[in-house]
C-alpha positions, 0 to 999 in steps of 0.5 A, spaced: 502 522 517 496 527 518 496 526 527 501 520 527 506 521 532 509 528 529 515 529 532 515 537 530 518 537 523 525 532 523 527 529 517 527 523 521 520 522 524 519 517 519 525 513 521 525 512 528 518 511 526 519 505 523 525 502 527 520 503 533 514 499 530 520 494 527 524 493 535 517 492 537 513 486 533 521 482 535 520 477 539 527 476 543 527 468 542 526 470 534 533 474 536 536 468 540 535 472 545 534 469 552 528 472 555 528 471 564 524 472 569 518 475 569 514 480 565 516 484 560 514 491 559 516 493 554 514 489 548 520 486 543 525 487 544 527 492 549 532 499 546 538 497 549 539 489 547 537 492 538 542 496 540 547 489 543 545 485 537 546 491 531 552 493 535 552 500 536 551 504 543 543 505 546 545 512 547 545 512 538 541 508 538 535 513 541 536 517 538 535 515 530 529 512 534 526 519 537 529 522 529 534 526 532 539 522 528 538 522 522 545 521 518 545 513 520 552 509 515 550 504 510 553 499 516 549 502 521 542 500 517 546 494 515 546 492 524 540 494 524 537 490 519 540 484 521 539 485 529 530 487 526 531 480 522 528 485 516 527 481 509 530 485 503 524 489 502 524 490 508 531 493 508 531 497 503 525 501 506 530 502 511 536 505 507 531 509 503 528 512 508 534 514 512 537 518 506 531 520 506 531 522 513 540 526 511 535 530 506 532 536 508 525 538 506 523 545 507 515 544 502 511 538 503 512 535 494 506 536 490 502 530 489 503 527 482 497 528 475 493 524 475 491 524 468 492 519 464 495 518 457 490 518 452 494 511 449 493 508 456 485 508 457 485 505 448 490 500 452 484 499 457 479 498 453 483 494 447 484 488 454 476 488 453 474 483 455 480 482 463 478 488 467 483 493 468 484 499 470 491 504 471 491 506 480 496 512 481 501 511 487 495 511 492 491 507 490 486 512 486 482 508 480 484 514 474 482 511 468 478 503 467 474 499 462 467 496 464 469 491 468 475 494 471 470 499 474 464 493 476 469 488 478 470 492 486 462 492 486 459 498 488 465 502 487 462 505 481 457 509 487 461 513 487 464 519 484 470 518 480 475 522 484 473 519 490 474 512 489 480 509 490 481 501 493 485 502 500 478 506 502 473 501 497 477 496 501 476 499 508 470 503 508 465 501 503 460 495 506 460 491 500 467 490 500 467 485 505 463 480 502 466 481 495 473 478 498 473 472 501 480 474 504 478 480 505 483 481 511 489 478 506 487 484 502 487 490 506 493 487 510 497 487 504 493 495 501 495 497 508 504 495 506 504 497 500 501 505 503 505 504 507 512 502 503 509 509 499 508 512 504 516 512 508 519 515 502 513 521 501 510 523 508 507 530 507 505 529 500 498 530 499 496 524 496 496 520 500 497 524 506 489 526 505 488 519 505 491 515 511 489 521 514 482 519 512 483 512 513 485 513 521 479 515 522 474 513 519 477 505 520 480 501 525 483 497 523 485 501 519 489 504 524 492 497 527 494 496 520 498 502 519 501 502 526 504 494 526 508 499 519 509 493 515 512 494 508 512 487 504 504 485 505 503 482 497 497 481 496 494 474 491 497 472 485 490 469 485 483 472 487 477 470 488 471 473 489 463 473 489 461 478 486 453 479 487 452 480 479 456 474 476 457 470 481 464 466 485 471 468 479 477 466 481 481 470 478 488 472 476 492 479 478 498 482 475 499 489 475 504 492 472 508 500 473 507 504 467 514 507 465 513 515 463 508 516 469 507 519 477 508 512 480 502 510 476 501 504 475 495 499 470 491 493 473 488 487 468 485 480 471 484 474 467 480 467 466 482 461 462 478 462 455 472 456 455 472 456 464 466 459 467 470 464 471 472 467 464 464 465 461 463 471 468 469 476 465 465 476 459 458 477 461 461 482 467 463 486 460 456 486 458 453 487 463 458 493 465 459 497 459 453 502 460 453 503 466 461 504 467 464 506 461 466 513 462 473 515 464 474 522 468 476 526 463 471 523 457 468 516 455 474 510 452 474 510 445 470 504 441 477 498 439 473 495 432 473 487 434 
């Protein structure tokens, strides 16, 4: 990914990066090992310790971590997952990386289409006053209703092709003030990008975004190197919005069948509450200046 520790065109490089990151973040105490006296030069587990715990030879594990071994058996993967205390999602990510390492892909895959089907744009409009948007697998904002764009204060100031939720969280000056739990938001964001990039590390939509953030955001670099793939954003989010004040909303992401990894995100609040009143105000004040979408305006839905 960009210039991040590439080892030529080795198909196992990403698998090795994941194993190394998880090994260095797993302490001997976590896996029941007794630590001897004196300082340890290696953060986390040593290679030989992990190999022993997983039931494989140290030489074989070193080849895996260095990307020279690209066809580990399911039993080896299960042993590594147990030794590293991976949860179900991390375990599946390890399997996905190994499956990709076993395949040879001489050319990077093309970026998926950014087009959004007309009926999805109509759906966004029908959800008003609830903020809603469609994003790509790399978190590009592809379509939105008025509140869906205005909720992320300042995002509408960027050109449509530059609007991306990961870029917003790390690079927009308004993001830290908007979220009460900004640190948690960026952790979940990077984990999602890591999970997607792990199985498509050469896809241009991901490499361009990650390369930019690695260059521009030390916070992104720190989280990217941790290689976490299970970070979850909370279902409820509190926004300190400059236009409508503080509001707490429930978030619901949904995968869109038949699309290249697109998702729809919707924020809701219970009718009759101050949060819902704030959404009504946001929708009303935003409708005149952010109702446009790439490729044309959304159709209006009769009330």
